[in-house]
C-alpha positions in Angstrom: -48.1 -31.8 -23.1 -48.7 -35.0 -20.8 -50.3 -34.5 -17.6 -47.2 -35.4 -15.6 -45.3 -32.8 -17.6 -47.8 -30.2 -16.9 -47.8 -31.1 -13.2 -44.1 -30.7 -13.1 -44.1 -27.4 -14.9 -46.7 -26.2 -12.3 -44.6 -27.2 -9.5 -41.6 -25.2 -11.0 -43.5 -22.2 -11.7 -45.9 -21.9 -8.8 -43.3 -20.5 -6.2 -41.8 -18.1 -8.7 -45.1 -16.7 -10.1 -45.5 -13.9 -7.5 -42.0 -12.6 -8.5 -42.7 -12.7 -12.2 -46.0 -10.9 -11.6 -44.2 -8.2 -9.6 -41.6 -7.8 -12.4 -44.3 -7.7 -15.0 -46.2 -5.0 -13.2 -43.2 -2.8 -12.5 -42.1 -3.2 -16.0 -45.4 -2.1 -17.4 -46.6 0.2 -14.6 -50.0 -1.7 -14.6 -51.4 -4.6 -12.7 -53.7 -5.5 -15.6 -51.1 -5.3 -18.4 -48.5 -7.0 -16.3 -50.6 -9.9 -15.4 -51.5 -10.3 -19.1 -48.0 -10.7 -20.0 -47.3 -13.1 -17.0 -50.4 -15.2 -18.2 -49.1 -15.1 -21.9 -45.8 -16.5 -20.5 -47.6 -19.3 -18.7 -49.5 -20.3 -21.8 -46.5 -20.4 -23.9 -44.7 -22.6 -21.4 -47.6 -25.0 -21.5 -47.0 -25.4 -25.2 -43.2 -25.5 -24.9 -41.3 -26.1 -21.7 -38.0 -26.6 -23.3 -36.6 -23.3 -21.7 -36.5 -25.3 -18.5 -34.1 -27.9 -20.2 -31.4 -25.6 -21.1 -29.4 -25.6 -17.9 -30.5 -22.4 -16.4 -31.9 -22.0 -12.9 -35.8 -22.2 -12.7 -36.1 -18.4 -12.0 -33.9 -17.5 -15.0 -35.8 -19.9 -17.1 -39.2 -18.5 -16.3 -37.9 -14.8 -16.7 -36.2 -15.9 -19.9 -39.6 -17.2 -21.2 -41.3 -14.0 -20.2 -38.6 -11.9 -22.0 -39.2 -13.7 -25.2 -43.0 -12.9 -25.1 -42.2 -9.3 -24.0 -39.8 -8.7 -26.8 -41.8 -10.4 -29.6 -44.8 -8.2 -28.6 -42.7 -5.1 -29.2 -44.0 -3.6 -25.9 -44.4 -1.1 -24.6 -46.2 0.9 -27.2 -48.2 4.0 -27.2 -51.8 3.1 -26.6 -55.0 4.9 -25.6 -53.9 5.6 -21.9 -54.7 9.0 -20.6 -53.3 11.1 -17.8 -50.5 9.8 -15.7 -50.4 6.5 -17.8 -49.9 8.5 -21.1 -47.1 10.6 -19.5 -45.4 7.4 -18.3 -45.5 6.0 -21.8 -44.0 9.3 -23.1 -41.1 9.1 -20.5 -40.4 5.5 -21.4 -40.1 6.2 -25.0 -37.2 8.3 -24.4 -35.1 5.5 -22.7 -32.4 3.7 -24.4 -33.7 0.1 -25.6 -33.6 -2.7 -23.1 -32.4 -0.5 -20.2 -35.6 -0.7 -18.1 -35.7 -4.5 -18.2 -32.0 -4.8 -17.2 -32.4 -2.3 -14.3 -35.6 -3.9 -12.9 -34.1 -7.6 -13.2 -30.9 -6.3 -11.2 -32.6 -4.1 -8.6 -36.0 -5.5 -8.0 -35.6 -9.1 -8.7 -31.9 -9.2 -7.6 -30.5 -11.2 -10.6 -26.7 -11.1 -11.0 -25.4 -9.6 -14.2 -24.7 -13.0 -15.5 -28.3 -14.2 -14.9 -29.7 -11.0 -16.6 -27.5 -11.8 -19.5 -29.1 -15.2 -19.8 -32.6 -13.8 -19.4 -32.1 -11.2 -22.1 -29.7 -13.2 -24.4 -26.9 -10.6 -24.0 -23.4 -10.4 -23.0 -22.7 -9.5 -19.3 -20.8 -6.5 -20.4 -23.9 -5.1 -22.4 -26.1 -5.9 -19.4 -23.9 -3.8 -17.0 -23.8 -1.0 -19.5 -27.5 -0.8 -19.8 -28.0 -0.8 -16.1 -25.8 2.2 -15.8 -27.5 4.0 -18.6 -31.0 3.1 -17.3 -30.1 4.5 -13.8 -28.8 7.8 -15.3 -31.6 8.4 -17.6 -34.5 7.6 -15.3 -33.1 9.6 -12.3 -32.5 12.5 -14.6 -36.0 12.4 -16.3 -38.4 13.3 -13.4 -38.0 15.3 -10.1 -40.9 15.6 -7.6 -42.1 15.7 -4.0 -41.9 12.5 -1.9 -43.8 11.6 1.3 -42.5 8.8 3.6 -44.9 6.8 5.7 -42.5 4.9 8.1 -42.7 4.5 11.8 -38.9 3.3 12.3 -36.9 6.5 12.7 -33.7 5.1 11.3 -35.4 3.7 8.3 -37.3 6.9 7.8 -34.1 8.9 7.9 -32.3 6.6 5.5 -35.0 6.9 3.0 -35.1 10.6 3.3 -31.4 10.7 2.5 -32.0 8.6 -0.7 -34.7 10.7 -1.8 -32.7 13.8 -1.2 -29.7 12.6 -3.0 -31.8 11.7 -6.1 -32.8 15.4 -6.2 -36.3 15.0 -5.0 -38.0 17.2 -2.3 -39.4 15.5 0.9 -42.9 16.6 2.1 -42.5 15.0 5.6 -42.7 11.8 7.3 -45.7 10.1 8.9 -45.6 7.4 11.7 -49.2 6.6 11.5 -52.1 6.3 9.2 -53.9 9.4 10.4 -50.6 11.3 10.4 -50.1 10.3 6.7 -53.4 11.4 5.6 -53.0 14.8 7.4 -49.7 15.2 5.9 -50.8 14.4 2.3 -53.8 16.8 2.7 -51.3 19.8 3.6 -49.0 19.2 0.5 -50.0 16.7 -2.2 -47.0 14.6 -3.0 -45.9 13.2 -6.3 -44.9 10.0 -4.7 -45.4 7.9 -1.5 -43.0 5.5 0.1 -45.1 3.6 2.6 -44.5 0.8 5.1 -47.6 -1.3 5.9 -47.3 -1.8 9.7 -47.3 1.5 11.5 -46.5 2.8 15.1 -49.9 2.7 16.6 -50.9 -0.5 14.9 -52.6 1.3 12.1 -52.1 0.2 8.5 -50.1 1.9 5.8 -52.3 0.3 3.3 -55.4 2.1 4.9 -53.6 5.4 4.8 -52.7 5.0 1.1 -56.1 4.1 0.2 -57.7 7.2 2.0 -54.9 9.4 0.4 -55.7 7.9 -3.2 -59.4 8.4 -2.6 -58.8 12.2 -2.7 -55.8 12.1 -5.1 -55.8 8.9 -7.3 -52.8 10.1 -9.6 -50.0 9.4 -7.0 -47.8 6.5 -7.4 -47.0 4.4 -4.3 -44.0 2.2 -3.4 -44.6 -0.2 -0.4 -41.4 -1.0 1.5 -42.2 -3.7 3.9 -41.0 -6.8 5.9 -44.4 -8.4 4.9 -44.5 -8.5 1.1 -46.8 -11.6 1.2 -49.5 -9.3 2.5 -49.5 -7.4 -1.0 -48.4 -10.1 -3.4 -51.4 -12.5 -2.7 -52.7 -13.0 -6.3 -55.9 -11.2 -5.5 -56.9 -8.0 -7.0 -56.0 -5.1 -6.6 -52.1 -5.2 -5.9 -49.5 -2.5 -6.1 -46.9 -2.5 -8.9 -44.1 -1.5 -6.7 -43.1 -3.7 -3.7 -39.6 -3.6 -2.0 -38.9 -6.2 0.8 -37.0 -5.1 4.0 -34.3 -5.3 4.5 -33.8 -3.2 1.2 -30.8 -1.8 -0.5 -30.3 1.7 -1.7 -30.1 0.5 -5.3 -33.6 -1.1 -5.0 -35.2 2.1 -3.6 -33.5 4.4 -6.2 -34.6 2.1 -8.9 -38.3 1.8 -7.7 -38.5 5.7 -7.3 -37.4 6.3 -10.7 -39.7 3.5 -12.0 -42.7 4.8 -10.1 -42.2 8.3 -11.6 -42.5 6.7 -14.9 -45.3 4.4 -14.4 -47.6 5.3 -11.6 -49.7 2.5 -9.8 -52.8 4.2 -8.4 -54.7 1.3 -7.6 -56.1 1.0 -4.1 -55.3 -2.0 -2.0 -57.4 -4.2 0.4 -56.1 -4.4 4.0 
């Protein structure tokens, strides 16, 4: 590929790469594995950029290229993972084919059904069916205890309602980092929903790090107005990040996803 073509591709991809990496990590449940698939996609595009010449939007073209790599690899497969990762793979193996991809593309990346059809090379009707199946299968598969770290009362109440409607129990709500640590010590949650900026100026990231230092097998979903603080391209990063204002569909999907693929990596504040 000529240098000017490579530069052209770099400009197209640069602004979209954080979203591809977010999707890849949510899809695999692993920063390392997700980043590997994203890197493989970029390498393929350097060799053949024709997907950007087929009339799709730049984001659809990039995710379509990723989907080709993902599908051709036959992933995910049962590997040498242990503990929570192994359980996640076992859950995933029970899902109907392609449902996870369709659900994530819709709820996390907010593609339209038509765009997902373009990414996955399917009919829109098939995509809609996959999303419905995925939501039902994943919500029914795992139930657990959820802790909320959020200083805005209305948002905290809304998150509790969503969690309860999904059939999960709520261990409590913390408004500060110290309160979150104390709450987790009283009753270990199976999942944490956390904001970044808390009531007293403390950090949800710090709270999560301290909680995970004592119980590293808890998946975490960050729900924040400042996603750029997490999606920096530096390591480590969380697999599940939802941007405020969020939709109920996004939260429900992320909770189901996190119960399948737990991201237990700590974060730098």
